[in-house]
C-alpha positions in Angstrom: 193.3 58.1 117.1 192.4 55.5 114.5 192.7 51.8 115.0 196.2 50.3 114.6 195.1 47.0 113.3 191.8 45.0 113.4 193.6 41.9 114.7 195.1 43.9 117.5 191.8 45.4 118.4 190.2 41.9 118.6 193.1 40.6 120.8 192.9 43.6 123.2 189.1 43.3 123.4 189.4 39.6 124.3 192.1 40.4 126.9 189.9 43.2 128.3 186.9 40.8 128.6 189.1 38.2 130.5 190.4 40.8 132.9 187.0 42.3 133.6 185.6 38.8 134.2 188.2 38.4 136.9 187.4 41.9 138.2 190.9 43.2 137.3 191.8 46.4 135.5 195.5 46.0 135.3 197.9 43.3 134.0 201.7 43.2 133.7 203.9 40.5 132.2 207.0 39.9 130.2 207.1 38.8 126.6 209.8 38.1 124.1 209.5 39.5 120.5 212.2 39.6 117.9 214.8 38.4 120.4 214.1 41.2 122.9 212.4 41.0 126.2 209.7 43.5 126.9 207.6 44.3 130.0 204.0 44.8 128.9 201.3 46.5 130.9 197.6 47.0 130.3 195.6 49.3 132.4 191.8 49.6 131.8 190.3 53.0 132.3 186.6 53.6 131.8 185.9 56.3 129.1 182.7 58.2 128.7 181.2 58.5 125.2 181.9 62.2 125.0 185.6 61.6 125.8 186.1 59.4 122.7 188.3 60.8 119.9 186.5 62.2 116.9 188.3 59.8 114.5 187.2 56.6 116.3 
């Protein structure tokens, strides 16, 4: 599973750091994009190094 986009990786890393600073591992909100509302969810799940995909 290769990276989708470096900017997206950076944004998700920053969001992850903010959540973990607040001792949270889950966030849900609503956003609008291209005239459509979306529910967004982020769940942080720890991963061990041997569980990482080979193409990372």
